[in-house]
C-alpha positions, 0 to 999 in steps of 0.5 A: 703284177706291178702292184706286188712287184714294187710291195715286195721292192718296198718290203726289202728296203730299209724305211727310208728307202725310196721305190716309186715306179718310173714307168711301164715295168720299170722301178727306180730305189733310192737309198742314202747311206750304204756305207759300201759297194758289199752292203749294196750288192746284198741290197739288191740281192735282196730285191732280185731274190723278192721280184724274182719270188712265185706269184699268183694272181688268180689262176696264174702263176708267174715268175718275173725276172729283175736286171738290177742297175746301180748308180751311186751318187757322186761318183756316177753322176751329181743330177739325179738326170746322170745318176738314171743315165747312168744306173739304166746302162747298168741295169741294161748291162746286168740284163745282157749278160744275164747277171740280175745286177750290175754296178756302173762304174765296174767294167764291162764283160764284168760278173756283178753276181754275188753268191751267198 
């Protein structure tokens, strides 16, 4: 399942984007030169939908759900550690609020899921 999720995340990104498994069921995606929050929202929606698509492993039919935290450099952190911490906080807010994804800089309680 982890390999399938990793492949799906990699396919939703652009050629220069990096997807790495951090550990357990967590992945980090490094995206460069994304010009707007709107484009980040669009990419997050694509990733959320790709991860959540049904999968079959042997006789098992599985559906997993993603919670995505977004941190932007340098406003949400200038170091790797600071960005990961900010993205982690945003991810846990997305998980608590069941919004799919959340930006770190958004006020708590604000719905960050963009519907298309």
